[in-house]
TIVO-2410 file (N, C-alpha, C; in nm, 3 decimals):
# residues 91
REC num residu      c1      c2      c3 atome chaine
REC   1      M  -4.470   2.752  -1.332     N      A
REC   1      M  -4.333   2.733  -1.373    CA      A
REC   1      M  -4.243   2.796  -1.267     C      A
REC   2      Y  -4.133   2.729  -1.238     N      A
REC   2      Y  -4.033   2.777  -1.142    CA      A
REC   2      Y  -3.903   2.801  -1.217     C      A
REC   3      Y  -3.828   2.900  -1.171     N      A
REC   3      Y  -3.708   2.939  -1.242    CA      A
REC   3      Y  -3.587   2.943  -1.148     C      A
REC   4      T  -3.476   2.889  -1.195     N      A
REC   4      T  -3.346   2.909  -1.133    CA      A
REC   4      T  -3.279   3.013  -1.220     C      A
REC   5      Y  -3.224   3.116  -1.157     N      A
REC   5      Y  -3.174   3.228  -1.236    CA      A
REC   5      Y  -3.040   3.280  -1.184     C      A
REC   6      I  -2.970   3.349  -1.273     N      A
REC   6      I  -2.846   3.415  -1.237    CA      A
REC   6      I  -2.858   3.561  -1.278     C      A
REC   7      L  -2.831   3.649  -1.182     N      A
REC   7      L  -2.827   3.792  -1.206    CA      A
REC   7      L  -2.682   3.839  -1.200     C      A
REC   8      Q  -2.654   3.945  -1.273     N      A
REC   8      Q  -2.522   4.006  -1.264    CA      A
REC   8      Q  -2.539   4.154  -1.231     C      A
REC   9      S  -2.464   4.199  -1.133     N      A
REC   9      S  -2.469   4.340  -1.095    CA      A
REC   9      S  -2.408   4.424  -1.207     C      A
REC  10      K  -2.481   4.525  -1.248     N      A
REC  10      K  -2.429   4.615  -1.350    CA      A
REC  10      K  -2.318   4.703  -1.293     C      A
REC  11      K  -2.319   4.718  -1.162     N      A
REC  11      K  -2.223   4.805  -1.094    CA      A
REC  11      K  -2.091   4.734  -1.063     C      A
REC  12      T  -2.099   4.611  -1.007     N      A
REC  12      T  -1.978   4.543  -0.960    CA      A
REC  12      T  -1.945   4.415  -1.036     C      A
REC  13      K  -2.034   4.370  -1.122     N      A
REC  13      K  -2.018   4.245  -1.200    CA      A
REC  13      K  -2.032   4.119  -1.115     C      A
REC  14      E  -2.073   4.133  -0.988     N      A
REC  14      E  -2.095   4.015  -0.904    CA      A
REC  14      E  -2.217   3.939  -0.956     C      A
REC  15      L  -2.220   3.810  -0.926     N      A
REC  15      L  -2.333   3.725  -0.965    CA      A
REC  15      L  -2.419   3.692  -0.844     C      A
REC  16      Y  -2.547   3.672  -0.869     N      A
REC  16      Y  -2.640   3.626  -0.766    CA      A
REC  16      Y  -2.718   3.510  -0.825     C      A
REC  17      I  -2.730   3.401  -0.751     N      A
REC  17      I  -2.804   3.283  -0.795    CA      A
REC  17      I  -2.927   3.268  -0.707     C      A
REC  18      G  -3.042   3.247  -0.769     N      A
REC  18      G  -3.165   3.231  -0.692    CA      A
REC  18      G  -3.266   3.146  -0.767     C      A
REC  19      Y  -3.383   3.130  -0.704     N      A
REC  19      Y  -3.493   3.063  -0.772    CA      A
REC  19      Y  -3.622   3.132  -0.732     C      A
REC  20      T  -3.721   3.126  -0.819     N      A
REC  20      T  -3.848   3.192  -0.795    CA      A
REC  20      T  -3.956   3.135  -0.886     C      A
REC  21      E  -4.078   3.164  -0.852     N      A
REC  21      E  -4.191   3.130  -0.939    CA      A
REC  21      E  -4.229   3.252  -1.024     C      A
REC  22      R  -4.183   3.370  -0.983     N      A
REC  22      R  -4.219   3.496  -1.049    CA      A
REC  22      R  -4.092   3.567  -1.096     C      A
REC  23      L  -4.038   3.528  -1.207     N      A
REC  23      L  -3.907   3.575  -1.251    CA      A
REC  23      L  -3.903   3.726  -1.275     C      A
REC  24      V  -3.996   3.779  -1.351     N      A
REC  24      V  -3.995   3.922  -1.383    CA      A
REC  24      V  -4.014   4.005  -1.256     C      A
REC  25      E  -4.109   3.967  -1.173     N      A
REC  25      E  -4.134   4.040  -1.049    CA      A
REC  25      E  -4.013   4.032  -0.954     C      A
REC  26      R  -3.949   3.917  -0.949     N      A
REC  26      R  -3.834   3.899  -0.861    CA      A
REC  26      R  -3.718   3.989  -0.905     C      A
REC  27      L  -3.695   4.000  -1.034     N      A
REC  27      L  -3.590   4.090  -1.085    CA      A
REC  27      L  -3.621   4.234  -1.044     C      A
REC  28      K  -3.747   4.274  -1.055     N      A
REC  28      K  -3.786   4.409  -1.013    CA      A
REC  28      K  -3.760   4.429  -0.864     C      A
REC  29      E  -3.788   4.327  -0.782     N      A
REC  29      E  -3.762   4.336  -0.638    CA      A
REC  29      E  -3.613   4.354  -0.610     C      A
REC  30      H  -3.530   4.277  -0.680     N      A
REC  30      H  -3.385   4.291  -0.662    CA      A
REC  30      H  -3.340   4.432  -0.699     C      A
REC  31      N  -3.390   4.485  -0.809     N      A
REC  31      N  -3.349   4.618  -0.854    CA      A
REC  31      N  -3.406   4.730  -0.768     C      A
REC  32      A  -3.516   4.704  -0.697     N      A
REC  32      A  -3.576   4.803  -0.608    CA      A
REC  32      A  -3.512   4.801  -0.470     C      A
REC  33      G  -3.416   4.711  -0.447     N      A
REC  33      G  -3.349   4.703  -0.318    CA      A
REC  33      G  -3.429   4.631  -0.211     C      A
REC  34      L  -3.524   4.546  -0.251     N      A
REC  34      L  -3.609   4.477  -0.155    CA      A
REC  34      L  -3.551   4.346  -0.104     C      A
REC  35      S  -3.436   4.307  -0.155     N      A
REC  35      S  -3.368   4.186  -0.110    CA      A
REC  35      S  -3.241   4.227  -0.035     C      A
REC  36      Y  -3.231   4.186   0.091     N      A
REC  36      Y  -3.116   4.223   0.173    CA      A
REC  36      Y  -2.984   4.179   0.107     C      A
REC  37      A  -2.983   4.059   0.050     N      A
REC  37      A  -2.859   4.003  -0.006    CA      A
REC  37      A  -2.811   4.076  -0.130     C      A
REC  38      T  -2.900   4.146  -0.199     N      A
REC  38      T  -2.862   4.205  -0.327    CA      A
REC  38      T  -2.873   4.357  -0.334     C      A
REC  39      K  -2.932   4.420  -0.235     N      A
REC  39      K  -2.962   4.563  -0.251    CA      A
REC  39      K  -2.840   4.652  -0.270     C      A
REC  40      K  -2.728   4.619  -0.209     N      A
REC  40      K  -2.612   4.708  -0.224    CA      A
REC  40      K  -2.540   4.690  -0.359     C      A
REC  41      Y  -2.579   4.589  -0.435     N      A
REC  41      Y  -2.515   4.563  -0.565    CA      A
REC  41      Y  -2.605   4.602  -0.683     C      A
REC  42      A  -2.722   4.656  -0.656     N      A
REC  42      A  -2.815   4.696  -0.763    CA      A
REC  42      A  -2.754   4.809  -0.845     C      A
REC  43      P  -2.789   4.821  -0.969     N      A
REC  43      P  -2.890   4.745  -1.043    CA      A
REC  43      P  -2.837   4.611  -1.095     C      A
REC  44      W  -2.932   4.521  -1.120     N      A
REC  44      W  -2.903   4.386  -1.166    CA      A
REC  44      W  -2.958   4.365  -1.306     C      A
REC  45      E  -2.894   4.273  -1.379     N      A
REC  45      E  -2.950   4.229  -1.506    CA      A
REC  45      E  -2.956   4.077  -1.505     C      A
REC  46      L  -3.060   4.024  -1.566     N      A
REC  46      L  -3.077   3.880  -1.578    CA      A
REC  46      L  -2.985   3.831  -1.688     C      A
REC  47      V  -2.894   3.738  -1.653     N      A
REC  47      V  -2.800   3.687  -1.754    CA      A
REC  47      V  -2.829   3.541  -1.791     C      A
REC  48      Y  -2.910   3.471  -1.707     N      A
REC  48      Y  -2.937   3.330  -1.735    CA      A
REC  48      Y  -3.055   3.284  -1.651     C      A
REC  49      F  -3.138   3.195  -1.709     N      A
REC  49      F  -3.241   3.129  -1.630    CA      A
REC  49      F  -3.277   2.994  -1.691     C      A
REC  50      E  -3.327   2.906  -1.606     N      A
REC  50      E  -3.377   2.775  -1.647    CA      A
REC  50      E  -3.516   2.759  -1.589     C      A
REC  51      G  -3.608   2.700  -1.665     N      A
REC  51      G  -3.744   2.680  -1.618    CA      A
REC  51      G  -3.769   2.535  -1.577     C      A
REC  52      Y  -3.847   2.518  -1.470     N      A
REC  52      Y  -3.881   2.385  -1.418    CA      A
REC  52      Y  -4.030   2.380  -1.385     C      A
REC  53      A  -4.091   2.267  -1.408     N      A
REC  53      A  -4.232   2.248  -1.375    CA      A
REC  53      A  -4.250   2.224  -1.225     C      A
REC  54      N  -4.144   2.182  -1.157     N      A
REC  54      N  -4.152   2.145  -1.016    CA      A
REC  54      N  -4.061   2.236  -0.933     C      A
REC  55      E  -4.113   2.287  -0.820     N      A
REC  55      E  -4.037   2.377  -0.734    CA      A
REC  55      E  -3.913   2.310  -0.676     C      A
REC  56      V  -3.924   2.185  -0.635     N      A
REC  56      V  -3.811   2.115  -0.575    CA      A
REC  56      V  -3.696   2.102  -0.675     C      A
REC  57      D  -3.728   2.075  -0.801     N      A
REC  57      D  -3.623   2.066  -0.904    CA      A
REC  57      D  -3.549   2.200  -0.918     C      A
REC  58      S  -3.623   2.309  -0.914     N      A
REC  58      S  -3.562   2.440  -0.924    CA      A
REC  58      S  -3.474   2.470  -0.803     C      A
REC  59      Q  -3.522   2.437  -0.685     N      A
REC  59      Q  -3.443   2.457  -0.561    CA      A
REC  59      Q  -3.315   2.375  -0.563     C      A
REC  60      E  -3.326   2.250  -0.607     N      A
REC  60      E  -3.208   2.163  -0.612    CA      A
REC  60      E  -3.104   2.215  -0.710     C      A
REC  61      R  -3.149   2.268  -0.823     N      A
REC  61      R  -3.057   2.324  -0.921    CA      A
REC  61      R  -2.986   2.447  -0.864     C      A
REC  62      E  -3.062   2.532  -0.793     N      A
REC  62      E  -3.003   2.649  -0.729    CA      A
REC  62      E  -2.895   2.606  -0.630     C      A
REC  63      K  -2.924   2.508  -0.547     N      A
REC  63      K  -2.827   2.459  -0.448    CA      A
REC  63      K  -2.702   2.404  -0.516     C      A
REC  64      K  -2.723   2.329  -0.625     N      A
REC  64      K  -2.610   2.271  -0.697    CA      A
REC  64      K  -2.520   2.381  -0.754     C      A
REC  65      L  -2.581   2.485  -0.811     N      A
REC  65      L  -2.501   2.595  -0.866    CA      A
REC  65      L  -2.426   2.669  -0.756     C      A
REC  66      K  -2.488   2.682  -0.640     N      A
REC  66      K  -2.425   2.754  -0.530    CA      A
REC  66      K  -2.310   2.676  -0.465     C      A
REC  67      Q  -2.294   2.551  -0.499     N      A
REC  67      Q  -2.182   2.474  -0.447    CA      A
REC  67      Q  -2.053   2.509  -0.519     C      A
REC  68      F  -2.063   2.580  -0.632     N      A
REC  68      F  -1.948   2.630  -0.707    CA      A
REC  68      F  -1.850   2.523  -0.750     C      A
REC  69      G  -1.899   2.408  -0.779     N      A
REC  69      G  -1.814   2.300  -0.828    CA      A
REC  69      G  -1.813   2.295  -0.979     C      A
REC  70      R  -1.802   2.176  -1.031     N      A
REC  70      R  -1.794   2.155  -1.175    CA      A
REC  70      R  -1.919   2.205  -1.247     C      A
REC  71      V  -2.036   2.183  -1.188     N      A
REC  71      V  -2.161   2.226  -1.251    CA      A
REC  71      V  -2.160   2.378  -1.274     C      A
REC  72      Y  -2.119   2.452  -1.172     N      A
REC  72      Y  -2.113   2.598  -1.181    CA      A
REC  72      Y  -2.010   2.642  -1.285     C      A
REC  73      S  -1.894   2.581  -1.282     N      A
REC  73      S  -1.788   2.616  -1.377    CA      A
REC  73      S  -1.830   2.590  -1.520     C      A
REC  74      Q  -1.895   2.478  -1.544     N      A
REC  74      Q  -1.942   2.446  -1.679    CA      A
REC  74      Q  -2.045   2.547  -1.727     C      A
REC  75      L  -2.136   2.586  -1.638     N      A
REC  75      L  -2.237   2.683  -1.675    CA      A
REC  75      L  -2.173   2.819  -1.706     C      A
REC  76      K  -2.076   2.861  -1.626     N      A
REC  76      K  -2.009   2.989  -1.652    CA      A
REC  76      K  -1.940   2.987  -1.788     C      A
REC  77      R  -1.880   2.874  -1.825     N      A
REC  77      R  -1.817   2.864  -1.957    CA      A
REC  77      R  -1.923   2.873  -2.068     C      A
REC  78      R  -2.037   2.810  -2.043     N      A
REC  78      R  -2.143   2.807  -2.144    CA      A
REC  78      R  -2.204   2.945  -2.168     C      A
REC  79      I  -2.208   3.029  -2.066     N      A
REC  79      I  -2.269   3.161  -2.081    CA      A
REC  79      I  -2.165   3.273  -2.073     C      A
REC  80      A  -2.042   3.243  -2.104     N      A
REC  80      A  -1.931   3.339  -2.090    CA      A
REC  80      A  -1.958   3.471  -2.161     C      A
REC  81      R  -2.019   3.468  -2.278     N      A
REC  81      R  -2.045   3.592  -2.351    CA      A
REC  81      R  -2.154   3.675  -2.285     C      A
REC  82      S  -2.237   3.613  -2.202     N      A
REC  82      S  -2.340   3.688  -2.130    CA      A
REC  82      S  -2.286   3.754  -2.004     C      A
REC  83      L  -2.174   3.702  -1.956     N      A
REC  83      L  -2.110   3.757  -1.835    CA      A
REC  83      L  -2.005   3.857  -1.878     C      A
REC  84      H  -1.994   3.964  -1.804     N      A
REC  84      H  -1.901   4.070  -1.843    CA      A
REC  84      H  -1.793   4.086  -1.737     C      A
REC  85      G  -1.696   3.996  -1.735     N      A
REC  85      G  -1.586   4.007  -1.639    CA      A
REC  85      G  -1.627   3.975  -1.497     C      A
REC  86      T  -1.702   3.869  -1.478     N      A
REC  86      T  -1.752   3.832  -1.345    CA      A
REC  86      T  -1.640   3.803  -1.249     C      A
REC  87      E  -1.655   3.853  -1.126     N      A
REC  87      E  -1.554   3.830  -1.024    CA      A
REC  87      E  -1.608   3.760  -0.903     C      A
REC  88      K  -1.720   3.804  -0.845     N      A
REC  88      K  -1.770   3.749  -0.720    CA      A
REC  88      K  -1.913   3.701  -0.736     C      A
REC  89      V  -1.956   3.615  -0.644     N      A
REC  89      V  -2.090   3.560  -0.651    CA      A
REC  89      V  -2.164   3.585  -0.521     C      A
REC  90      R  -2.288   3.627  -0.528     N      A
REC  90      R  -2.376   3.647  -0.413    CA      A
REC  90      R  -2.485   3.543  -0.418     C      A
REC  91      G  -2.549   3.520  -0.309     N      A
REC  91      G  -2.667   3.435  -0.310    CA      A
REC  91      G  -2.655   3.322  -0.221     C      A
***
């Protein structure tokens, strides 16, 4: 299973969008500072994820969300209660 996920920094409320095959382990890596793009915003919490049977589907969904168009806006509205005053996005 492959996952497209959104993390939110507990410190700055920034969002990070990514994809992985190992969701739990990847979150631990982000919180341990092992990802250059996210280490200065740690700690992170998982606020949303979607599962896919195919890696390419998960990658395409990640790219679509990172375009910050209508798809991203709709998703943010759908998970508004999970987000706590989001301001910026990483990833």
